[in-house]
N, C-alpha and C positions, 0 to 999 in steps of 0.2 A: 597591341590593340589598335583598332581602327582610328580612335581619337588621337593616339600618339603619332600614328603615321600621318594623319591629316595635319597635326601641328607641325611635324617635321617638314612636310611638304610646303606648308605656308612659310616657314622660316627660310627654307632653301629658295623659295620663289622671291622672297624679300631680299635675300642676299644677292641673288642673281640680278635683280633690278638695280641694286646699289653698285654692283660690279660693273654693269653696263654704263651707269652714270659716271663712275670714276674713270672708266676707259675713255669715254667721250671727252671728259674734261682734260685727260692726260694723253690725248692722241699724239701729241707732239714728241713724246719721249720714247715711243716705240712700245713693243709688247713681247719682249723675250720671256724666257721661263721665270727668271727672277722677278721681273715686273708683274707678270701674271700672278705669281704667288703673293706678292705684296698687295695687288689689287684685291685678290680674294680674301686676304686677311683683314684688310681695311673694310671691305664690304660686309663681312660677317660681323665685325665690331659695330659698324653703323646700323646694320639691320637689328642687332640686339638692343641698341639704345633707342632707335627710332622706328622700331618695327610696328608699333601701334599708332603711329602718326603718319599722315600723308604729307611728307615734307620733300622739298626739292633742295639741292645744294644752296641756292640763293637764300632760302629761308634760314638755313643754318648760319650762313655768313651774316645775315641781318641780325640774327639772335645773338651771335658772338659780339657783334658791334654794339648792340644795346647793352649787353652785359658789361662790356668795357666801359661804356659811358656811366652806367650805374656805379661801378667800382670807383671811377674818378670822383663822382659826386660824394660817395661815402668818405673818401680820403679828404675832400675839402671840408666836409662837415665834422670831421673828427675833432674833438676837444683836445687841445694840446696837454691839458692837465691829466688826460687818461694815459699819456705816455709816461712810464715810470723810468726815471733816470737814476742809476746807481753810480756813486762815485767809487771807482776802483782804487785799490791800494796802489801805492807808488810803483812797486815792481810790476804789477799787472798793467798799469798804465804805460810803462816803458815797453813791455812786450806788445801791447796793443798798437802803440805807435809804430813799432817795427813791422808788425804784420800789415797794417794799413799802408805803410810805405811800400812794402813788397807787393801788396795787392794792386796798388796804383801802377807800379812799375810793370808787373806781368800783364796787367790789362791791356797795355800797349800791344803785346803780342797776340792776345785774343782778338783785338780789333784788326790788327794787321792781317790776320788769316782771311778776312773777308775780301781782301784784294782791293782793286781800284774802285768799286762802287762806293764803299764806305769812305775811302780816302777822298774821293771827289766830293762826297756829301759833306765831309768834315772840313774840306778845304775848297769851297766852291769857286773861288777866284784864282788863287795861286796854284791849286792842286793840279789842274789840267796842264798849265804851262810847265810845271816841274816834271810831270810825267812825259809830256811830249819831248822835252829837252833830254831827259834821262834815257828814254827808249831809243833815241837816235845815236847814242854813244856806243862805241865798241867796248865789250867787256874783256877784262884781262883774264878772267877765270869763269868757268861754268859749273854751277852746282848740279847735283843730280835732280833733274826736273822730270816729272811724269805728268802727262796730260797736256791739254792745249792751253796756251797763254799767248793770245794774239798780241803781237807787237810788244811782248814782254811787259804789258801794263800791270798785270797782277804782281809779278815779281818786283818791278820797280816800286810800286806802291808799298810793298812790304819792306823794302829797303828804306823808303822815305819815312815810314811810320816807326820802325824799330831803331833806326840809326845804325844797323849792323852793316858789315862789309860782305862782299860776295863770298869771301873765303870762310865766313862764319856759318854758312848754311851747309848742312850735311845732306839733307834730302827735302825736296818740295814736291808735293802731289796735288795737282789740280784736277785729278781724275774725280768725276762725280757721277754716281748712280744711286739708285735706291739702296740704302744700307752701306754705301761706300762714299764717305765724305772727305773733302780735301783736308790736308794737314801739312805742316812742315816741321822739320827738326833743325834746330840751330844752336850754336854756342853763344851763351850770354856771358861774356867775360866780366861784366860789371858785378853780377851776383854769383859768378863761378857756377853756372848751371847749364846742363844740357836741356833745352826747352823743346817740348813737344806741344805745338799749338794747333788746336782742332777748330775748324771753322764752324760757325753756327748756321742757322737756317738762311739760305740765300736763293736756292733754286727750287723748282717744282719737285725735283727728286728729293730734296731735303724736306719739303712739306710732307711728302708721302712717307718718308722715314719717321717724321713726327707723328703722323696719323696712325702709324702701326703701333698702337698703344696697348695691344694685348700684353699680358704678362708672360715672361719667359724665364725658365729656370736659370739661375746664375750660380754656378758651382764655385764655392769659395773654400779653399783649403783651410781646415782648422775650425770651420763653423759647422755645428751640428744642426740637422734639420734642413728643410727646404727654404731656399731664399729665391726671391723673384725680383725682376726688374722689367722696365719698359722694353718691349721687344725690339723696336727700331733702334733704340739707343744701344741695347746689348749687341745687336748685330753689327752696328757701326763700330763699337769698341772692339769687337772680335776681329773685324776686318783690319783695323789699324794695328792691333796687337799682332796679327799674322804678318803684316808688312814690317813692323819694327823688329820682330824676332826672326821670322823665317827668312827675310831678305837681308838680315845682318845689319840693318840700319843702326840699331843701338850699339851693337858691337863696334861698328866703325866709329861712332861718336865717342864711346869710352876708350877706344884705342887712341884717339887724338887727345882726349882730356880725361884721363883715368881718375883724377881727383875731384872732378866736378860732380855735383849732385844732380838727380833727375827731377825735373819739374814739368808737370802736365797742366796746361791751361786751356781755357775755352770759354765761349759765351753762348747762351741760349742752347741750342742742340749740341754745340761743342762743349758746353760745360757739363751737360749730363753725360756725354760720351767720355769726356776726360775723367769724370768721377768713376765710371765703371772701368775704364781703362786702367786707372790707378789701382783698382782692386785686383785686376788681372795681373798687374805687374808688381804687386806688393812684395811677394815672396822673393822675386829675383832682384828687386831694388829696394832694400830696406830703408834707404835714405830718401825715398821718393816723396815729393810734396805736391 
């Protein structure tokens, strides 16, 4: 009917406006086929949520800032008596202590995946001096590194944060595009684990991956019915899954340490990607954590 056609035209026009806005904001990252598809997907999502309002990107940023402030106020005003604390049984308490200890240990690797920006932020005085001194040294061995790492600052900060040696790293990827986020694979001898650490949101490409918030079908073997996940996170997990399996990275790691378990960690966008990646790898790695 004419009314449906008119409504469709209005929606397409709104999506086109949002797509042009996003392209303008992201002009520095290029506009290849993958980027154009992501811009179009994000524009459709924004036009659906904000189609009946006359908003510009700065209005949305201001709204998110105000929302964050209101959430902080609610947290400060919360009555401590509203928090229910249950005393676990002794066995559960021991298990909880172990899990918390492991979480604190693996969080180092999630933080390390951010590279030198987070390392300098966490160590504002000594961090820069340590990186400058380390970057000037000759390495005795080279891990498999993909992507740009100017002056080896990212890799050196990972070494400083994790305390691992050069030989402990199987693969490091600093390659970063929309739906393709950096990660590294290393051997953690302390916990006897092959670690896959996925970086969280750091670049504009990562922000666009976050904003690709449409749902996408996630096929899980053994699960009946449709399952859905965040599109950007699912695409990022599928990219890393392909690298780990098709490029033989996991096979190489398990050849070196066949008795080690597989652990996938991440923070922020990396945490969501790690969760979906764990689902994809569950059947091939039953001891995965």
